[in-house]
C-alpha positions as CSV (number, residue, x, y, z in Angstrom):
1,M,25.7,-12.9,-32.6
2,D,24.3,-9.8,-34.4
3,D,20.9,-11.7,-35.1
4,I,20.7,-12.8,-31.3
5,I,20.7,-8.8,-30.7
6,I,18.4,-8.0,-33.6
7,S,15.9,-10.4,-32.7
8,A,15.7,-9.5,-28.7
9,L,15.5,-5.9,-29.8
10,I,12.4,-6.6,-32.1
11,K,11.0,-8.5,-29.1
12,S,11.6,-5.9,-26.5
13,G,10.2,-3.2,-29.2
14,Q,6.9,-5.2,-29.6
15,E,6.6,-5.7,-25.7
16,I,7.4,-2.1,-24.8
17,F,5.6,-0.1,-27.5
18,S,2.1,-2.4,-27.3
19,Q,2.1,-3.1,-23.3
20,A,3.9,-0.2,-21.4
21,I,3.0,2.4,-24.4
22,R,0.0,1.1,-25.8
23,L,1.4,2.1,-29.3
24,F,0.4,-0.6,-32.2
25,V,3.3,-1.2,-34.4
26,E,4.0,-3.4,-37.4
27,I,7.6,-4.4,-37.8
28,E,9.0,-3.8,-41.2
29,E,12.0,-5.4,-42.8
30,P,15.1,-4.9,-41.3
31,Y,17.7,-3.5,-43.2
32,I,21.8,-2.3,-43.1
33,K,22.5,1.4,-44.1
34,K,25.4,3.8,-43.7
35,E,23.9,6.6,-41.6
36,V,21.6,7.9,-39.0
37,E,19.8,11.0,-40.5
38,L,17.4,13.1,-38.3
39,K,15.8,15.7,-40.6
40,D,13.7,17.3,-37.8
41,D,13.7,13.9,-35.4
42,I,14.9,12.9,-32.2
43,G,17.5,10.5,-31.8
44,I,18.2,9.0,-28.5
45,I,21.5,7.3,-28.3
46,T,22.7,4.9,-25.8
47,G,26.2,3.4,-26.0
48,L,27.1,-0.2,-25.3
49,S,30.4,-2.0,-23.8
50,G,31.1,-5.5,-22.5
51,N,31.2,-8.4,-24.9
52,L,30.0,-6.4,-27.5
53,K,30.6,-2.3,-27.9
54,G,28.5,0.2,-29.8
55,Q,25.4,2.0,-29.8
56,I,21.8,1.7,-29.8
57,I,20.0,5.0,-31.5
58,I,16.1,5.2,-31.6
59,K,14.9,7.7,-34.2
60,L,11.5,9.2,-33.3
61,S,9.8,11.9,-35.3
62,E,8.5,14.6,-33.1
63,S,4.6,13.5,-33.5
64,I,5.5,10.2,-32.3
65,S,7.5,11.3,-29.5
66,K,4.5,13.7,-28.4
67,N,2.0,10.6,-29.0
68,I,4.7,8.1,-27.0
69,V,4.9,10.7,-23.9
70,S,1.1,11.5,-24.2
71,S,0.3,7.8,-23.8
72,I,2.8,7.0,-20.8
73,L,1.0,10.1,-19.2
74,N,-2.4,8.8,-19.5
75,D,-3.5,10.7,-22.5
76,I,-2.4,14.1,-21.4
77,P,-2.0,16.2,-24.7
78,I,1.7,17.4,-25.0
79,A,2.4,20.8,-27.2
80,E,5.9,21.0,-26.8
81,L,8.6,18.4,-25.8
82,D,10.2,20.1,-22.3
83,A,12.5,18.6,-20.3
84,S,10.1,16.3,-18.6
85,C,9.4,14.8,-22.0
86,V,12.9,14.3,-22.5
87,K,13.3,12.2,-19.4
88,I,10.2,10.3,-20.5
89,L,11.3,9.4,-23.8
90,C,15.3,8.5,-22.4
91,D,13.1,6.2,-19.9
92,M,11.1,4.5,-22.8
93,N,14.5,4.1,-24.7
94,N,16.2,2.2,-21.2
95,M,12.7,-0.1,-21.2
96,L,13.2,-1.2,-24.6
97,I,16.8,-1.6,-24.4
98,C,17.1,-3.2,-21.1
99,N,13.9,-5.6,-21.7
100,A,16.3,-6.7,-24.8
101,I,19.5,-7.1,-22.8
102,S,17.8,-9.3,-20.4
103,D,16.9,-11.7,-23.2
104,I,20.6,-11.2,-24.6
105,Y,22.3,-11.7,-21.0
106,N,20.5,-15.5,-21.0
107,T,22.2,-16.3,-24.2
108,G,25.6,-15.4,-22.5
109,I,26.5,-12.1,-23.8
110,A,27.2,-9.3,-21.0
111,I,26.2,-5.9,-22.2
112,D,26.3,-2.4,-20.2
113,L,24.6,0.6,-21.3
114,S,25.8,4.1,-21.0
115,I,23.6,6.9,-19.8
116,S,21.4,7.8,-22.8
117,A,21.8,11.0,-24.6
118,L,19.2,12.5,-26.7
119,I,19.6,14.9,-29.7
120,Y,17.4,17.1,-31.6
121,G,18.0,19.2,-34.7
122,Q,17.5,19.8,-38.2
123,D,20.1,17.8,-40.9
124,I,22.0,15.8,-38.2
125,K,24.0,12.9,-39.9
126,Y,25.3,10.1,-37.4
127,I,27.9,8.2,-39.5
128,V,30.1,5.5,-38.7
129,S,33.2,4.6,-40.7
130,D,34.2,1.0,-40.1
131,E,30.8,-0.6,-39.2
132,V,27.3,-0.8,-40.3
133,I,24.3,0.2,-38.7
134,Y,21.6,-2.6,-38.8
135,C,18.1,-0.6,-38.6
136,I,14.9,-2.1,-37.3
137,P,11.9,-0.1,-38.5
138,F,8.6,-0.4,-36.6
139,K,5.7,1.2,-38.5
140,A,3.3,3.3,-35.7
141,G,0.2,5.1,-38.0
142,N,1.9,7.0,-40.8
143,D,5.2,7.1,-38.6
144,I,8.6,5.1,-38.4
145,I,10.3,4.2,-35.3
146,E,13.6,3.2,-36.0
147,V,16.2,1.3,-33.9
148,N,19.7,1.6,-35.5
149,I,22.0,-0.9,-33.9
150,I,26.1,-0.5,-34.3
151,L,28.0,-3.2,-33.2
152,K,31.5,-4.4,-32.6
153,D,32.9,-7.4,-31.2
154,N,35.1,-7.0,-28.4
155,D,38.5,-7.8,-28.4
156,D,38.8,-8.3,-24.7
157,K,35.9,-10.9,-23.4
158,N,37.1,-10.5,-20.1
159,L,35.6,-7.3,-19.4
């Protein structure tokens, strides 16, 4: 089941970054890790419930975040990430995840999303104790956009 989720997020990332954001990305080899570390980065967290529960954390550098917002706003330069930029980044997150969830739903897996939250700061570590974090790195120029997935099968399949 994890392969279905990872494949859907890879496909969705390619489509959303290239078509909606006009950002060329290369997919690097997905890997497993134990924590998501934000040094001076931005993390957008979305909770998952339904047949699977967990979180998706998209990790972006400040510079790629500004590039994404600028591209969505028809190349308007972004000097600072303000509240409207945060909304745009959360909307980009929702486009990417909802696009993937549509493909996942077609395989018979029902997933609901929570409202996205953006965290930003220095030296923040997001650690899970019992689960692994699957990381899909998308290389955009010199930057890496990470799509981090923490999943757990839901014991109650009737949700």
